[in-house]
N, C-alpha and C positions, 0 to 999 in steps of 0.2 A: 837554415829555415828562415822564412820571411812571411810576415803577415800582410795580406793585401786588404786594405781598408775598403769597406763597402758602404759606409755611411751611417748617418743617424737613424735610429729606429723610433725612439719615443722621448718626449719631453713633457714633464708635468706642467700643465698650464691651467690649473684650477678647473679641471674637467668635472670634479665633484667638490662639494663645499669643503671637505676635510683635506683635500689634496692641494696644499698651498704652493709647494715648490719641491724641487729635487725628484730624481728617480734614481735612487742610490743602490749600489751593490746588486746589479743584475745577476740572478742565480737561476739557471735554466734546467728544465727537464725535457726530454724528447718523448713525445707521445706518438701514437700511431698516425695521427693526421695533422699534428701541429707541434709547435714548440711553446711551452709555457714558461714565461720568464717572470720570476718573482723579483720584486724590488721594494724599497721603502720610500714613501713620500713623506715630506715634512708637513706638520701641522702649523697653524699660525703661531703657536708658542714654540716652534722649532723642535718639538719632539717628533718622533718618527713612528710610522706604522706601515706594515707590509701589505701589499696586494700583488696583482699580477696582470700581465697582458698575454694573450695568445697570438702567435704569429704563424704565417705559413712556413712550412719546412723548406720549400724550394725558394722562397723569397721572404726572409725574415723582416724586411722593411714593410711588408704587407700585414697590417694588424687586423686580426680577426675580431677580437673583443678586448675591452678593458674592463676588468672586474671592478664593480662600483664600490665595494666595501673592503675594509681591512680583513685579512684572513686570520689575524691574531690581534688581541687587544693587550694594552699595557697591564702589568701586574698590579695588585693592590698595594697600598702604601707600605713602604718598607721593604718590598721585594726587589730583587736585582734588576728587574725589567720594568720598574714603575714609571720610567720617563721615556722609554723608547725601545723599539724592536727593529733590528735590521737583519735581513736574511744573509747567511754566510755560505751554506753548502747544503746539498741534498743527496741522499742515497736511497735506494730501494732495499728493503729487508723484509722478507716474508710477505711480499705483496703489499707492504705498507711503505709510505713515503716518510722518511725521516728528514725533517727540516731543522738544521742547526742554525741558531740565530744569536746575534749579539744583543743582549739586553743591557741597558745602561740606566744608571741612577745618578742623580746630581748629588754632589758632596759639598762639604763646607770648606775643607782645607785644600782640596784639589777640585778641579772642575767636575769630574765624574769618575765613576768606576764602571767597568764593563766586563761581563763574563758571558759564557755561552749556554744558552738554554736549548731544549729539544722539544719540538712539537711533532705530532704524528698524524698523518692523514691516511684515510682508507678510500679516498675518492680522487686520487691524483692531484691533491692540492686545492680542491674546491673549498674544503673545510679542514681545520686542524684542531687537535686537542693537545694542550701542553702536557708533556710527560710529568712535570712536577713544577711547583712554584720555585724550586731551587734550581740552580744551574747544574749542568752535567760536566762542564769545565769550570771549576770554581776556585776560590781562594784556597791555597794549600802551601806547604813548605817550599814548593818550587815555583809557584805562581802567586806571589804575595800582592801584586798590583792589578793585574788583569790577565785574562785568558780568552782570546777571541779568534775568530776567523779560521776555523779548522777546514782543512781539505782532507778527505778521508779516503783511504785506499784499502781494499781487501786483498790480502796476500797470504796464501797458505792458511786459510781459515782464521786469520788474525787481522783485526782492523788496526791500521796505522793512521794516526792523525798528525799532520803537520799544522801547527797553529802558532799564533803570536802570544808571547808572554811579555808582560810589562817589565821594563828595565828600570825606568826612572821617570821622575817629573823634573824637568829642567826649567829654571826661571830665565826667560829670554825676553828682553825688551819689556820687562815688568809684566810678563804673562807666563803662566805655567804651560809647558808643552810636554806631551807624553811621548816617550820613546819605547819601542818594543821590537823584539827579535824573535826568530823562529826556534821553536823547540818541538818535541814530539811526545806523543803518548800512545799507548796500545790498549786494546780492549778485545774481549772475546764476544761481546754482545752489542757493541756500538753504543752502549749506554753508560757502563761503568768503566772509567778510564784510569790507567795507571800512568801518571806523568813521569818522564825520564829525568827532568831537571837539567838536560843538556842542550846547549845552544848548538845548532847544526849547520847554519849558513853564516859565513863570515860577514861581519859588518864593516862598512867602509869608514865609519867614525862613530864616536859616542853620541853624535847628534842625529843619527839615522834612525828611522822607524820603518819596519818592513811588515807588510800585512797582506791578507787576502790571497793566499797561495792557490794555484790551480795546476793540476798535474795530468799529463798524459803519458802513456807507456808505449814505446816503439822498440821492438826487437831487443827486449830485456833492459832498455835504458829508460829511466824516468826523467821526463822533462818538466821543469817547474817554472812557471811565470808568477810574478808577484808585484804588488805595488810597493814602491820605495820612495821615501822623501827625506829631506833634511828637517831641521827644526827652526831655522832662521828664515823668516819671510816666505814660508812655503805656501801661504794662502794667495800669494801674488805670482804672476808669471815669472819664471826664472829657473835657474839650475837646481834650486832646492825644492821646487814644487814636485808633485808626484810624477814619476815615470814608471815604466815597467822594467823589473830586473829579471834575470834568468839564472837557473842553476840546473845541474843534472846529476843523476845518481844511478847506481845499479842495485842498491839495496834499501833505498828510502831513508837510510840513517846517515850516510856519509855523502855530502854534497860538495860539488865544485861549482863555484859561482863565476859567471862571466856575463855581465850585463850587456856587453857589446854584441852578444848573440841573441838578444831578446827579439830582434827582428821587427820592432815596431817602436815608433816615437811619436811625439806631438806633430800635428800638421802645421803647415805654413799659415793657415788661417782657418777660421770656423770654430765649430763646437768643441773640438779637442785640440786646439792650438796652444793652450796654456798648460794643460796637464792631461795625463791619462792615468787611470787608476782602477782598482777593484775588478780585475779580470775574472772571467769564468768561462771555461772551455767545455764544449760538448761535441760529440761526434754525430754528424747528421749525414746519412747517405754516403758514407766513406769519406766525408770531409770533416775536418776539424774547424769549428767556429768558435771564435772568442767574442763574448759580449763584454763590454767595458764601459766605464764612465769617462767623461771628459772634463771640461772646465768646471770649476766651482764644486768639486767633490760630487758631481752628479747634478748640479743645478742646471747644466746645459743638457741633461738627459744621458741616454746610453745608446751606443751603436754597436757595430760588429765588424769583424775582420775574418778572413779565411786564410788558413795556413797553406803556404806553398813550400813544399820540400825542395 
């Protein structure tokens, strides 16, 4: 499998006063006449709030509209999402749109904590209401540091979530860097989750961080792409900055990793020449489309690629 890059779609450029930079973690739904892509823009204080653009189904580079306001606001003081909200994944359930999002809060001894909240929409994402002030993927005996970035698959009336659990905070070059790996949880209602406590995809090193999985199923095989980085100098261009990894499975629980088959890498130049990260795949008119971020963790915006079998 190979991904054919189609180009940049959107870059935040202070289109509205609150949108200072970044268009991070594109997370899409396919509607009857358009694709709606949620993302987070950063405020002047570097905190994040989500909004969306609508693009044409036949030409995702053609933007129909940019939503002018955030679709969710930060939580009140002391809550898990008081300092920022970043979209992670969306599913439809009972004609409602479930948006799972990373909420983060600043800390004293480590830079931040982040867990996963749920917001529900009854109008295809024009407006949302938070399910709770508390996260649905939260601190527990298996996820003591963080729990974010779920990708959710419904199989045999049971919801499976592949998500990142925090592993450690490493002191590197006098700075604390977070590492995280994939685990899974199951749920009957997509709200109350039972974590497994099992790591399911091999890590290449103790310095690696893997996040934002996205999954498609073909002929009984699940294919998973994800963002992967190292911990040394990963904010700069180089081998440790974000790339896309790949793994496959037949049961969603046992995975074989082979990053050489990801089918996509950084470009020679341009908006995604230094890193690629935070993928999200949707099926549009019998084609698989991957939306993803490029340089600067989304500072350069997001674009898309089409899957070629």
